[in-house]
C-alpha positions, -999 to 999 in steps of 0.1 A, spaced: -3 0 -1 14 35 -10 20 57 18 -9 79 4 -34 56 5 -25 44 40 -30 79 50 -61 89 36 -74 55 54 -57 70 82 -78 102 78 -108 88 73 -108 69 108 -103 101 123 -132 116 105 -151 87 121 -137 84 157 -128 122 158 -95 106 180 -73 75 175 -42 58 193 -12 44 171 -21 9 183 -59 9 171 -46 23 134 -18 -4 132 -42 -28 141 -66 -18 117 -43 -12 87 -22 -42 97 11 -23 97 39 -12 123 34 10 151 72 29 136 53 29 104 23 45 118 42 73 136 61 85 111 24 85 89 9 107 118 38 130 119 35 134 86 -1 147 83 5 167 112 33 185 95 5 194 68 -18 207 93 -43 174 88 -42 164 119 -27 171 156 -3 147 174 -16 137 211 5 114 233 0 79 217 -24 90 188 -37 117 172 -67 138 171 -85 161 140 -78 197 136 -103 222 131 -105 244 102 -100 276 121 -69 265 138 -57 246 107 -31 272 96 -16 281 129 -13 245 140 1 236 108 34 262 113 37 253 149 39 213 146 60 217 114 87 234 138 84 214 168 81 176 155 113 162 156 126 201 160 164 190 179 175 163 149 163 193 121 183 217 139 212 198 136 202 185 103 200 222 99 238 232 113 254 204 94 238 211 60 249 251 66 285 242 63 279 234 29 271 266 19 304 291 2 309 325 1 288 347 -20 267 312 -32 233 317 -45 210 291 -25 176 278 -26 155 267 1 121 249 -4 92 252 22 105 221 39 107 225 75 145 211 74 148 235 46 139 260 73 163 246 97 192 254 72 183 289 70 180 292 108 215 282 109 229 303 84 215 332 106 247 328 123 270 325 97 280 359 94 316 347 80 301 342 47 296 373 34 263 383 15 246 353 9 214 351 -14 187 330 -5 159 322 -27 131 306 -10 95 288 -22 83 289 17 70 316 32 79 308 68 109 306 59 114 342 45 98 355 76 126 335 101 153 353 79 137 388 73 157 415 88 194 397 88 216 418 72 241 396 60 212 376 36 198 389 8 161 367 12 138 364 -20 107 354 -21 90 339 -52 57 352 -60 33 324 -75 -1 306 -55 0 299 -20 -6 268 -3 -25 271 31 -16 243 48 21 243 40 31 273 33 46 270 1 45 289 -32 40 269 -66 28 276 -98 40 293 -130 54 329 -116 74 308 -90 91 287 -117 94 325 -137 116 335 -106 136 309 -102 144 307 -138 163 339 -136 188 328 -103 219 306 -111 216 283 -83 247 270 -66 232 245 -43 196 234 -34 183 225 -3 152 205 -6 132 183 15 112 153 14 79 134 24 101 103 17 131 87 7 143 53 -3 170 35 -26 142 27 -55 119 56 -59 148 79 -47 134 115 -31 93 117 -31 63 140 -27 27 138 -21 18 169 -38 20 170 -74 29 207 -81 54 205 -53 68 176 -73 70 198 -109 89 232 -86 114 212 -69 120 192 -106 122 228 -125 148 238 -90 172 209 -100 174 215 -136 191 249 -123 210 239 -99 248 227 -97 240 208 -63 206 195 -50 208 185 -14 184 165 4 178 174 40 154 147 56 154 134 91 153 96 97 117 92 100 114 95 55 137 70 54 120 41 41 89 61 30 73 64 -9 47 90 -14 28 99 -48 55 109 -69 92 107 -70 109 145 -76 144 131 -79 161 95 -88 192 91 -71 217 96 -99 200 135 -96 209 138 -59 246 151 -53 245 145 -12 218 138 18 219 154 50 205 137 75 206 125 113 218 95 134 187 76 133 189 73 100 185 31 91 221 22 88 218 -1 59 200 21 37 224 48 46 253 26 31 235 16 1 231 53 -6 271 55 -3 273 23 -24 261 46 -53 280 70 -51 260 95 -29 274 115 2 255 111 27 261 133 61 249 123 94 242 148 121 246 136 154 220 146 174 234 139 207 256 166 209 
């Protein structure tokens, strides 16, 4: 069963029960508790549910956007901070970089706020929250693409965003993902996001995937980056060792952030 099908079933169950536990979902869908937790975390990042202790509950429409922002910053926040700090070390003086709207790319931006030794750095982002986070940082030249705004994620998509991106020479693109596997590469659940990320990759000299360990082994609706298009992956020390070894065997540099530091 694809991740989107399973997550839709989770939402159907929630629509009926309002609240549900990890154990109940694992039994109903015949999958492991680990898989259910990963699904719930991803759905929480989209603002489609709220994580509770041991389970989840539905999100009211009036608070959906606010909860989306809060939960996306908090989920696995410590790991994302470490990933962001490690990924930021890849940026060089006068680079032009792209940060997508993912929370892990946001963590890269937060780390770059403290990197004044890089001189003036140009950052183009497709994330409203990322732009707001970096607003007013003197050594960062922040550009926000225009386009259509996705309310649940704060990401900007569409032809206007592509037009802006098409004018920029991108040294490094830092991209998040819903899932990453050896077979499917980097995947996302929204086709418009997939299209925009593929366009960014065409323009970028280096494609750097910033994904926390919960995304390993997950497969979403569509692949936006097969393995041969990925320069390197930055993740945390919870990533499965066998998958990390397989990526490295296929020529992809994998940088692992120590979450215990």
